[in-house]
Residue, then its C-alpha position, 0 to 999 in steps of 0.5 A: m273658163k272653168i266653172r265651179a260651184q261654191t257654197a258661200m255665206v254672208f253675215h250682216l253685221d248690222k243685225c248681230i247682237g253678240c249673243h254667241t248662240c251660234s258659238i254655243a250651237c257649234k260647240n255642242i255639236w262639234t267641239d265638246r270632245p277631249g282636245t277640243e276644249y279651246m276650239w271655237w269653230n264659230n266665235v264672235e269677236t267684239k271690234p275694236g278688239t284683239g280677237y281670238p286668237t289674240l292679234w290673229e290679224d297680224q300676219s307679221k307674227y303668224r304669217g298666214g295667207w299669201e303675199k304678192r311677189g312680182t306677177s305671182v303669189r307665194l305662201r307667206l309662211h314658207n316655200k317648199g324648201e323652207g317648209l321642209a327645213n322647218i317641218f319639225y319646228n314652226p316658229a309662226l305657230p300660235s301657242l295656247d296662250d294666244y288662244y286661252e287655257p280652257w277651264n272649268y270650276r271645281y264645284s265640290d269646293l262649294t258642295d263639300a265645304p264645311a259650315g263656316e263664316d266665309q262664303p266658299v268659292a269654286l276654284p278654276i281648274s284647267m281642263i288640260t292639266g287638271k290643276k288649279m289655274e289663274i284665268e288670264a284670257g278667254p275666247n271672247w275676252d274682248d266682250d266686256l271691254g269692247g270699244s275700250g282703251i284696254y283691249a280694243a286699243g290693241d286692234f290690228n286695224l287701228a294702225a291705219l288710223t291717225d293719232k288724232e282719230r285713235q284719240l277721238l275713238f277712245s274718248l268716252e262720249r264716242l265709245v262704239f263697238f260692233h260684233l264680228p262673227r267668224i267661221c272658216n271662210h272655205c276660201l277659193n285659194p286656201g292657204c291651209v291647203a297649200a301649207c299642208p305637207t301631207g295633202a290632208i286638207y282639201k276642197r270638196g269638188e261639189d261644193g268647195i267646202v274645205l275639210v281635213s282628212q283625219e286619216k292623212c293628217r300627221a300633225w305638222r300644223m303648218c295649216v294652222s299658220g297657213c290660214p290667215y284667219k286662224k280657223v284651223y285648230f290642233n287637237w292635242d288629244t288625237g294629234k290631228s288638225e280640225k276645223c269648221i266643216l260647214c256642217y256638211p252632214r246637215q247640208e247633205t240632208c237639206q238642213d242648214p249649218a247649226c250656227f245658221h239655224s240657231c242665229v237669233g239676229r238672223i244675220r246669216y245667209l247661205g247660198t251657192l255661187l258659180y265662179d271661174a276657177d281659171g281666174i283664181e291665180r290672176c285674181a290673187a296676184l293683183p294689187d291690194h286695191e283691186l282685190v275686192e272688185a276682182q273677187r266679185e268679177l270671179i263670180l258669174d251670173p247664174n241667170d246668163p244662158q251662156i254661163c249656165q250652158k258652160a256650167r252644164e258642160d263642166g259637170i254642174h247639175e241643173a239643180t245646183i244652177e237653180a240654187a245659184r239663181k236663188s242664192p241670197v249671197y249672189k244678191y248681196v255680193k254681186e248684184w247689190r255689191l253690199a257684202l265684202p270679204l274679210h281681209p282680202e289682202a291675204r289673197t285666199l279669196p274667202m267665201l264668207f262676206y260681211v255687210p259692214p255695220l251702220l252706226p245707230v241713228a243718233a238722237t237728241m233731246e230738244e225742248g223735252k222732245y226726242e228728236l231723231g238726227r238727220e245726219s248726212f252720209n259722211e256724218q253717219v258713217a265717219g262720225r264715230l268709226p273712221v272709214r279707214y278702219f273698215a277699209s282695213l277690215f274689208g277693203a285691203g286698205n281701199e276705201e272705195p268699195v267700203l264707201a260704195a257699200y255704205r252709200k247704198l246702206h244709208a240710202v236704203r235706211i233713209h228710203r225706208r224712213h221716208k216710207t214709214v215715218g215720212d219726215i224725209p223729203e222725196d228729193v232727198v231720198q232720190q238724191a241719196l239713191q242716185e249717189a249710191g247708184s241704186t233705185s227705189q226698187e232695189a232699196e225695197a228688195i234690200y230691205w226685204m231681204t234684210s228684214l222680212a225674208s223667210f228662213a228658206q229664202r235666207h238659207v238656200v241649201p244647195p243640193f249636194m247630189r251625194e245620192i248620185a255619187i252612190g248610185a240613186t235608184a227609183d225605189p226609196l227603200e233601195r236609196k236608203e240602203e245604198a246611202g248607208f242607212n242599212f242598219s243590218r251592217p255597221p256604219k261607215r266611220g270617219w267624217 
């Protein structure tokens, strides 16, 4: 066993309102430069929908992640020989049309237009060519048509549904959608790292954040195809690949990432996980239906004295172990077993987990009164979006981990309704908790973390120990000098 620490995340989809505040915060900080106009390190998709880039989930087209070959795994994109043969031509590379051509508006058409009978219009201008263009797509093109039969019908995950289920899904009275925010998953077994011919992409040892060395990158762009989530982008201005860096400069000053800090719905949780690095290869080589549970088994209990002692022996600082004990991510993923990885069949072992969304509580009008529905678990979950859809997203086709999460979420919902409204009998609540393998105490803890937890309890930023790496001293002024805050000498360049 070799224990490592990993900064991990949970997004609670039941709370996402699709406001894109997270995307704008990230855009303003990291991708407002030439060559990054089309990049959205953080984007919010509407599901069912085709996503950004279009149909990014279809690995028969983009060939991202890993595939099982016998008792081992190999890159879906290529082996070493194929990579060398295709190094100057990558047929699985997304084109700009798969993303969108970024544009702005020529507002001088409005301000400089002469007086006339017609209302002037600001024409869209390409931010790449500077020429007039026709707008055909955008980074959140599914938003206005979410759940509809136009863009939503192309959702990759609908392939798991029967024709009847798809027909029912798009009937007007059953129309439903939810939001899926996405950033780099900072995977334990990242396909982008394995696909890079120059070794420019790497995982930081102290926290597992995946970064691109701007000095080593030679623009082969194999990383773009190798990532099954398409969260590596090519900067056409600098000729380098770029991606989400999880705002590590902010975290090194004990701040949370910008998208986490700005999230209006408070859906984002950040924390440290301890995991067994020796088990990655074995876990990735398992059959699809075992992947979710195997990834959970990689995560170790930070409250176990033996695990903590082994972690210390493997060089993990006591402060990092303490941060792992307080991690809300550990609670959601391992303890409560509510959060699930996105498309685990890619075998990258993503460290961004999602709590699947419950449908809204249904209600009816009876004799002029607004009556909340009392659907059973099966009706509540499978009434409008089939469980098979969520199994395709979060279970590699296996419905059981998705159903287990939904049983517990449903139990927490009726447990709170029993306490606040009082119209559900105690025996019904206890039966739901028993079926979910939960207790009243756990349901209360889940409710508290979901709804009432403070900012600091949702975002447990781990200590990065960078001051140790550069040589900490007892004098705070000397620490500033050694940490690079001496303004008498030029600052260090680069990320």
